[in-house]
PLY file of the C-alpha trace (Angstrom):
ply
format ascii 1.0
element vertex 130
property float x
property float y
property float z
element edge 129
property int vertex1
property int vertex2
end_header
-15.46 -25.20 -10.59
-15.58 -21.75 -9.02
-12.46 -20.23 -7.81
-12.71 -19.13 -4.16
-12.44 -15.25 -4.04
-9.76 -15.29 -1.43
-7.48 -17.35 -3.84
-7.91 -15.03 -6.77
-4.99 -13.19 -8.03
-6.82 -9.98 -8.00
-8.16 -10.16 -4.61
-4.83 -11.06 -3.18
-3.04 -8.33 -5.09
-5.57 -5.67 -3.78
-5.01 -7.12 -0.15
-1.24 -6.70 -0.44
-1.51 -3.30 -1.91
-3.99 -2.33 1.06
-1.43 -3.67 3.50
1.01 -1.15 1.74
-1.30 1.64 1.98
-1.85 1.16 5.71
1.77 0.80 6.34
2.25 4.19 4.17
-0.44 5.92 6.34
1.67 5.07 9.56
4.66 6.12 8.06
2.98 9.51 7.09
1.52 9.94 10.59
5.06 9.18 12.02
6.61 11.71 9.82
4.09 14.52 10.68
4.44 13.83 14.36
8.17 13.95 14.05
8.40 16.89 11.85
9.87 19.08 14.53
12.36 16.21 15.77
16.01 17.23 15.19
17.70 14.56 12.99
14.50 12.73 12.02
14.72 11.10 8.66
11.38 10.58 6.78
10.01 7.02 6.53
8.16 5.37 3.62
7.23 1.94 2.42
10.41 0.29 0.80
10.56 0.96 -2.82
11.67 -2.76 -3.17
7.99 -3.68 -2.64
6.85 -1.78 -5.71
9.71 -2.89 -7.90
9.41 -6.47 -7.02
5.67 -6.23 -7.82
6.36 -4.59 -11.13
8.94 -7.21 -11.87
6.66 -9.99 -11.34
3.99 -8.50 -13.76
6.62 -7.51 -16.39
6.49 -8.75 -19.81
3.17 -10.08 -19.64
3.87 -12.35 -16.71
1.08 -13.54 -14.47
2.39 -14.51 -10.96
0.70 -16.96 -8.93
-1.04 -16.37 -5.67
1.81 -17.64 -3.59
4.32 -15.33 -5.30
2.03 -12.23 -4.30
1.28 -13.71 -0.84
5.17 -13.66 -0.29
5.54 -9.99 -0.89
5.73 -8.01 2.30
5.83 -4.29 2.40
8.30 -2.92 5.00
8.87 0.61 6.40
12.47 2.21 5.70
13.99 5.56 5.87
13.40 7.33 2.60
16.91 7.18 0.94
15.98 9.66 -1.94
15.11 12.64 0.62
17.66 15.17 1.68
17.53 17.01 5.06
15.54 20.08 4.25
16.64 21.77 7.71
19.85 22.57 9.41
19.19 20.27 12.07
18.93 17.28 9.83
15.19 16.64 9.80
14.02 15.49 6.32
10.22 16.00 6.91
8.33 18.52 4.70
4.80 18.82 6.01
3.18 20.12 2.80
4.59 17.10 1.03
3.44 14.57 3.76
-0.26 16.07 3.72
-0.21 15.86 -0.11
0.98 12.13 0.24
-1.64 11.54 2.99
-4.28 12.52 0.36
-2.97 10.38 -2.40
-2.82 7.39 -0.06
-6.27 8.00 1.03
-7.78 7.90 -2.30
-5.42 4.62 -3.18
-6.83 3.25 0.09
-10.57 3.94 -0.90
-10.08 2.47 -4.39
-8.52 -0.73 -3.14
-11.27 -1.07 -0.42
-13.82 -0.72 -2.84
-12.20 -3.57 -5.07
-11.95 -5.80 -2.10
-15.39 -5.01 -0.88
-16.90 -5.68 -4.37
-15.45 -9.13 -4.44
-16.82 -9.98 -1.24
-20.30 -8.50 -2.16
-20.39 -10.82 -5.23
-19.59 -13.83 -3.10
-22.36 -12.88 -0.63
-24.68 -12.36 -3.58
-23.83 -15.73 -5.04
-24.58 -17.47 -1.54
-27.69 -15.69 -0.62
-29.10 -15.13 -4.06
-29.96 -11.42 -3.52
-28.30 -8.07 -4.02
-26.64 -6.69 -0.74
0 1
1 2
2 3
3 4
4 5
5 6
6 7
7 8
8 9
9 10
10 11
11 12
12 13
13 14
14 15
15 16
16 17
17 18
18 19
19 20
20 21
21 22
22 23
23 24
24 25
25 26
26 27
27 28
28 29
29 30
30 31
31 32
32 33
33 34
34 35
35 36
36 37
37 38
38 39
39 40
40 41
41 42
42 43
43 44
44 45
45 46
46 47
47 48
48 49
49 50
50 51
51 52
52 53
53 54
54 55
55 56
56 57
57 58
58 59
59 60
60 61
61 62
62 63
63 64
64 65
65 66
66 67
67 68
68 69
69 70
70 71
71 72
72 73
73 74
74 75
75 76
76 77
77 78
78 79
79 80
80 81
81 82
82 83
83 84
84 85
85 86
86 87
87 88
88 89
89 90
90 91
91 92
92 93
93 94
94 95
95 96
96 97
97 98
98 99
99 100
100 101
101 102
102 103
103 104
104 105
105 106
106 107
107 108
108 109
109 110
110 111
111 112
112 113
113 114
114 115
115 116
116 117
117 118
118 119
119 120
120 121
121 122
122 123
123 124
124 125
125 126
126 127
127 128
128 129
């Protein structure tokens, strides 16, 4: 029996990581927009998301699709960053731009992974290369 693409672990994992990438892009945009706002604290995706994901795959474990589906990335104030300006703002524009470029590369890679699965499914259905 053929396992549906939407139920494969790789597809679900890539989908969740795409969700986190989109959320991180929103955080970066918010950080850049508030770079001059006194007292603004930098936002990022919660480190709990990454650590929980790592824990699920540690020691050769292979989580099931429902375990991956239950993970939800969230935006939080970045607890590891310190205020870089006297007014309490913790946004560094250069760091945000670098993070934006890294996030873009991650997003492109994950989009390619998901697209490849969908193209394979379409090829199986239609019998021709898309």
